[in-house]
C-alpha positions in Angstrom: 77.1 -55.7 -40.5 73.8 -53.9 -41.0 73.5 -50.6 -39.2 71.1 -50.2 -36.4 68.3 -47.7 -36.8 65.5 -46.3 -34.6 61.9 -47.5 -35.1 59.3 -49.6 -33.3 57.1 -52.7 -34.1 54.0 -50.6 -34.9 55.8 -48.2 -37.3 57.2 -51.2 -39.1 54.2 -53.4 -39.4 50.9 -52.1 -37.8 47.9 -50.4 -39.2 45.0 -48.9 -37.2 41.8 -48.2 -39.2 40.2 -45.3 -37.2 37.0 -43.5 -38.1 38.5 -40.7 -40.2 42.2 -41.5 -40.3 44.7 -44.3 -40.5 47.1 -44.6 -37.6 50.5 -46.2 -36.9 49.7 -47.1 -33.4 47.4 -46.8 -30.4 50.3 -46.4 -27.9 50.0 -43.6 -25.4 52.9 -42.1 -23.5 53.7 -39.1 -21.3 56.2 -36.3 -22.0 56.5 -33.6 -19.4 53.2 -34.7 -17.9 51.3 -34.5 -21.1 49.9 -37.5 -22.9 51.0 -38.2 -26.5 50.5 -41.0 -28.9 47.9 -42.5 -31.3 50.1 -41.3 -34.1 48.3 -40.7 -37.3 49.4 -41.8 -40.8 47.0 -39.5 -42.6 43.4 -38.3 -42.5 40.8 -40.1 -44.6 37.7 -38.5 -46.0 36.9 -41.1 -48.7 38.1 -44.4 -50.2 40.2 -42.4 -52.7 42.4 -41.1 -50.0 43.8 -44.5 -49.2 46.5 -46.3 -51.1 49.1 -48.8 -50.0 51.9 -46.7 -51.4 50.8 -43.7 -49.4 50.7 -45.7 -46.2 54.2 -47.0 -46.9 55.6 -43.6 -47.8 54.2 -42.1 -44.6 55.8 -44.8 -42.5 59.1 -44.3 -44.2 59.0 -40.5 -43.7 58.3 -40.7 -40.0 61.0 -43.3 -39.5 63.4 -41.0 -41.3 62.4 -38.0 -39.1 63.0 -40.1 -36.0 66.5 -41.1 -37.2 67.4 -37.6 -38.3 66.6 -36.4 -34.8 63.8 -34.1 -35.9 60.9 -33.3 -33.7 58.0 -35.7 -34.6 54.9 -37.2 -33.1 56.9 -40.1 -31.7 59.4 -37.9 -29.8 59.7 -39.1 -26.3 58.0 -42.5 -26.9 59.7 -45.2 -24.8 58.9 -47.8 -27.4 61.2 -46.3 -30.0 64.4 -48.3 -29.9 67.6 -48.8 -31.9 67.7 -52.2 -33.6 68.4 -54.0 -36.9 65.0 -53.0 -38.3 64.3 -54.3 -41.8 64.0 -51.6 -44.5 60.4 -50.8 -45.5 60.7 -51.8 -49.2 57.2 -53.3 -49.0 54.3 -52.9 -46.7 53.7 -56.0 -44.5 50.9 -55.7 -42.0 51.4 -58.0 -39.0 48.9 -56.2 -36.7 45.6 -54.8 -38.0 43.2 -52.9 -35.7 39.7 -52.5 -37.2 38.1 -49.5 -35.4 36.5 -47.6 -38.2 33.8 -45.9 -36.1 33.4 -44.6 -32.6 29.6 -45.3 -32.3 28.8 -46.8 -28.9 25.6 -47.5 -26.9 27.4 -46.8 -23.6 29.3 -43.8 -22.5 32.2 -44.9 -20.2 33.6 -42.3 -17.8 37.2 -43.1 -18.8 36.7 -43.0 -22.6 37.9 -39.9 -24.4 35.4 -38.1 -26.6 38.1 -37.9 -29.3 37.9 -41.7 -29.7 34.3 -42.4 -28.6 32.4 -39.4 -30.1 30.0 -41.1 -32.4 32.1 -40.8 -35.6 31.0 -43.0 -38.5 33.4 -44.4 -41.1 34.5 -42.0 -43.8 35.6 -45.0 -46.0 34.7 -48.6 -46.7 36.7 -51.1 -44.6 36.3 -53.8 -47.2 37.7 -51.4 -49.8 40.8 -50.9 -47.5 41.0 -54.7 -47.2 40.9 -55.2 -51.0 43.7 -52.6 -51.5 45.9 -54.3 -49.0 45.2 -57.7 -50.3 45.9 -56.7 -53.9 49.4 -55.5 -52.9 50.0 -58.7 -50.8 50.4 -56.4 -47.7 49.1 -58.9 -45.1 51.6 -61.0 -43.2 50.9 -64.8 -43.2 51.0 -64.5 -39.4 48.7 -61.6 -38.7 46.8 -60.4 -35.6 43.5 -58.6 -35.9 41.8 -56.6 -33.1 38.3 -55.2 -33.4 37.4 -52.1 -31.5 36.4 -48.5 -31.9 33.2 -47.7 -30.1 31.1 -50.9 -30.0 32.4 -53.1 -33.0 29.1 -54.9 -33.6 27.3 -51.5 -34.1 29.3 -51.1 -37.4 26.5 -51.7 -40.0 28.6 -54.1 -42.0 30.3 -55.8 -39.0 29.1 -59.4 -39.7 30.3 -59.2 -43.3 33.6 -57.4 -42.6 34.4 -59.7 -39.7 33.6 -62.9 -41.7 35.5 -61.8 -44.7 38.7 -60.9 -42.8 38.6 -63.8 -40.5 37.9 -66.4 -43.2 40.4 -65.1 -45.7 43.3 -64.0 -43.4 42.9 -66.7 -40.8 44.6 -64.6 -38.1 46.5 -66.4 -35.4 45.2 -63.8 -32.9 41.7 -62.4 -33.5 40.1 -60.4 -30.6 36.9 -58.3 -30.4 36.6 -55.7 -27.7 32.9 -55.7 -27.1 30.7 -54.4 -24.3 28.6 -57.5 -24.7 25.3 -55.6 -24.3 24.2 -57.5 -27.4 24.5 -61.2 -28.1 25.9 -61.6 -31.6 25.4 -64.9 -33.4 28.4 -64.4 -35.7 30.7 -63.9 -32.8 29.2 -66.9 -31.0 29.7 -69.2 -34.1 33.4 -68.2 -34.3 33.9 -68.6 -30.5 32.6 -72.1 -30.8 35.1 -72.8 -33.6 37.9 -71.2 -31.6 38.5 -68.6 -34.3 37.9 -65.5 -32.2 38.4 -64.2 -28.7 36.4 -61.4 -27.0 37.3 -59.0 -24.2 34.6 -57.2 -22.2 35.2 -54.6 -19.6 32.7 -54.7 -16.7 34.3 -52.3 -14.2 31.7 -52.6 -11.5 30.0 -55.0 -9.0 26.8 -53.1 -8.5 24.1 -51.6 -10.6 24.7 -48.1 -9.2 28.5 -48.1 -10.0 28.0 -49.7 -13.5 25.7 -46.7 -14.3 28.3 -44.2 -13.0 31.2 -45.8 -14.9 29.6 -47.2 -18.1 26.8 -44.6 -18.5 23.8 -46.9 -18.5 22.6 -49.9 -16.5 23.4 -53.0 -18.4 25.4 -55.0 -15.9 23.2 -58.1 -15.6 22.4 -58.2 -19.3 26.2 -58.2 -20.0 26.8 -60.9 -17.5 24.0 -63.0 -19.0 25.4 -62.6 -22.5 28.9 -63.5 -21.4 27.4 -66.6 -19.7 25.8 -67.6 -23.1 29.1 -67.0 -24.9 31.0 -69.0 -22.3 28.9 -72.1 -22.7 31.1 -73.0 -25.7 33.9 -70.5 -25.6 35.1 -69.7 -22.0 38.6 -70.3 -23.1 38.5 -67.3 -25.4 36.7 -64.8 -23.2 38.5 -62.2 -21.1 36.7 -60.1 -18.5 38.4 -56.9 -17.8 38.1 -54.6 -14.8 39.4 -51.0 -15.1 40.1 -49.7 -11.7 38.9 -46.1 -11.1 38.2 -43.9 -8.1 34.5 -44.8 -8.5 34.9 -48.6 -8.5 37.9 -49.7 -6.4 36.4 -49.9 -2.9 36.6 -53.3 -1.2 32.8 -53.6 -1.3 32.7 -53.0 -5.1 35.5 -55.5 -5.8 33.9 -58.2 -3.6 30.5 -57.6 -5.3 32.1 -58.0 -8.7 33.7 -61.3 -7.6 30.3 -62.6 -6.3 28.7 -61.8 -9.7 31.4 -63.7 -11.5 30.7 -66.8 -9.3 26.9 -66.3 -9.6 27.0 -66.2 -13.5 29.4 -69.2 -13.6 32.2 -67.2 -15.3 35.2 -68.4 -13.4 36.4 -70.4 -16.5 37.1 -67.1 -18.3 40.3 -65.1 -18.2 40.5 -61.9 -16.1 42.5 -58.8 -16.8 43.0 -56.1 -14.2 43.7 -52.6 -15.5 43.5 -48.9 -14.7 42.7 -45.7 -16.5 45.2 -45.2 -19.4 45.1 -41.4 -18.8 46.9 -41.7 -15.5 50.7 -41.3 -15.7 51.1 -43.1 -12.4 48.9 -45.0 -10.0 48.4 -44.7 -6.3 48.3 -47.2 -3.4 44.5 -47.7 -3.4 44.6 -48.9 -7.0 47.3 -51.4 -6.1 45.4 -52.6 -3.1 42.2 -53.1 -5.0 44.1 -54.9 -7.8 45.7 -57.3 -5.3 42.3 -57.9 -3.5 40.6 -58.7 -6.8 43.4 -61.1 -7.7 43.2 -62.9 -4.4 39.4 -63.2 -4.4 39.1 -64.3 -8.0 41.7 -67.0 -7.2 39.6 -68.1 -4.2 36.5 -68.7 -6.2 38.4 -70.8 -8.8 39.5 -68.4 -11.5 42.9 -69.6 -12.8 43.8 -67.1 -15.4 44.3 -63.6 -14.0 46.7 -61.0 -15.3 47.6 -57.3 -14.9 47.7 -55.4 -18.2 50.2 -52.8 -19.4 48.2 -49.8 -18.1 48.5 -50.9 -14.5 52.0 -52.4 -14.7 53.4 -49.6 -16.9 52.3 -46.8 -14.6 53.4 -47.9 -11.2 54.3 -44.8 -9.0 57.9 -44.6 -8.0 56.9 -44.3 -4.4 55.6 -47.8 -4.6 59.2 -49.1 -4.4 58.8 -49.4 -0.7 55.7 -51.5 -0.9 56.0 -55.1 -2.1 53.3 -57.7 -2.6 55.7 -60.5 -3.1 58.3 -60.8 -0.4 60.0 -63.8 -2.1 63.3 -63.3 -3.8 63.9 -65.0 -7.2 67.1 -65.7 -9.1 67.6 -66.6 -12.8 64.0 -65.7 -13.8 62.9 -66.8 -17.3 60.5 -64.4 -18.9 58.2 -65.9 -21.5 57.4 -63.3 -24.1 59.9 -60.9 -25.6 57.4 -58.1 -26.2 57.0 -54.4 -25.7 55.0 -55.3 -22.7 58.0 -57.1 -21.2 60.3 -54.2 -22.0 57.9 -51.8 -20.1 58.1 -54.2 -17.1 61.8 -54.1 -17.2 61.9 -50.3 -17.2 59.2 -49.7 -14.6 58.9 -52.7 -12.3 60.7 -52.5 -9.0 60.4 -56.3 -8.8 62.7 -56.8 -11.8 65.2 -54.4 -10.4 65.5 -56.5 -7.2 65.5 -60.0 -8.8 67.8 -61.4 -11.4 66.7 -62.4 -14.9 68.4 -65.3 -16.8 66.9 -65.0 -20.3 63.7 -64.6 -22.3 61.9 -67.3 -24.3 59.5 -66.8 -27.1 57.6 -68.9 -29.7 58.3 -66.4 -32.5 61.1 -68.0 -34.4 61.9 -64.6 -36.1 63.3 -63.2 -32.8 64.8 -66.3 -31.2 68.6 -65.8 -31.1 68.3 -62.0 -30.8 68.4 -60.0 -27.6 66.0 -57.8 -25.6 67.6 -55.3 -23.1 70.9 -57.4 -23.5 69.1 -60.6 -22.4 69.2 -63.6 -24.8 65.9 -64.6 -26.5 65.7 -68.4 -26.6 63.2 -70.9 -27.9 60.5 -72.0 -25.5 61.9 -75.5 -24.9 64.6 -73.9 -22.9 62.2 -73.7 -19.9 62.7 -77.4 -19.6 66.5 -77.2 -19.3 66.4 -76.1 -15.7 64.0 -75.4 -12.8 64.3 -71.6 -12.9 61.2 -69.6 -12.0 59.1 -68.4 -14.9 57.3 -65.1 -15.4 54.6 -64.8 -18.1 55.5 -61.5 -19.7 52.2 -60.8 -21.5 48.7 -60.0 -20.6 47.1 -60.9 -23.9 48.4 -64.4 -24.2 48.6 -65.2 -20.5 46.1 -68.1 -20.6 47.6 -69.7 -23.7 51.2 -69.6 -22.3 50.0 -70.9 -19.0 48.3 -73.9 -20.7 51.4 -74.5 -22.9 53.6 -74.6 -19.8 51.3 -77.1 -18.2 51.3 -79.2 -21.4 55.1 -79.2 -21.4 55.0 -80.7 -17.9 56.3 -77.6 -16.1 55.6 -77.5 -12.4 52.9 -75.0 -11.7 54.9 -73.7 -8.7 57.6 -72.4 -11.0 55.2 -69.8 -12.4 55.6 -66.5 -10.5 52.3 -64.8 -9.6 51.1 -61.8 -7.6 53.8 -59.6 -9.2 52.6 -56.1 -9.6 55.4 -53.7 -8.5 
């Protein structure tokens, strides 16, 4: 039997194209109270610095250091796990993050100047694409995420986006945009269902938007999102990052009123908090639950909490529960790193029993996650067990699939935060 080794999904198959370096991941974790992560592959000063072989060798070297017990940039990362990882004989990119510059027209209070400092690309993204394509390094099932500073401020954005989207046909293609500009290329692909966008708003009033986002653009952003949503609400996620400046009841209620006013209830909503916080306090939890409740009240159906808020629940929150119901034999849809984080940190899953996981990825069906079986998705129909959607990114898609399968909506567990 093949020996188990230590690695993670990003080390095996991810590539992050940052302004002046390539990275293995964008994961951030805490060791002895200090944040680590964003592990670099190597620095890049020109196109000549990049080669597929160099990327592959760097990944293999880091994985070897991890398995030899040497101190390395991944030391202490909770996502490193022992499993039957395939040997890296060939580079196969399953997750590509295109973030080649940090130029932005806003200056958000929670953004680190390291990642949002106005750095321009030191290399040509299409040259990187050509090199990867030449070596057949793209998976047939690839996810692409567009970020950085503001993606559409990349001078060649329309060309790069069109080239990668048309040629790679990613099954997941998401742009993190502040939506201060309306982009016709994005709109065209939204209409065709070939892209999704995520926009953080983080405020309900003009004054708070200026404090958190650096400039007043709140109503312009909402107007642009309304235009995008006319043909693509299914593929729009509105995010709210809870901070000390924007978590009052008044601010949350003002945000919800704006969502109703601009007719955006058909979008998906993601509630988060500052990634730099190792744990989160009661006021963040209270604001998150109030926002969830009020968005539901105005007709929003797709609301999720992301990994930053679920993954950093303070231990003292164990005594405070927002769902008093007890569940047995829970089915978790989504055998991802996000789900593993929930199992480690969530008091809820320590108090309620899990039956098994299901996932649509045939490559992992039949395997285990934290000693629980991973089964194919039709297994949700074999019983009436409660179902928890174990992903923030694909929450809407999974919810819709469950409905199309004829699953009773009451089986889906909601309001779970701790």
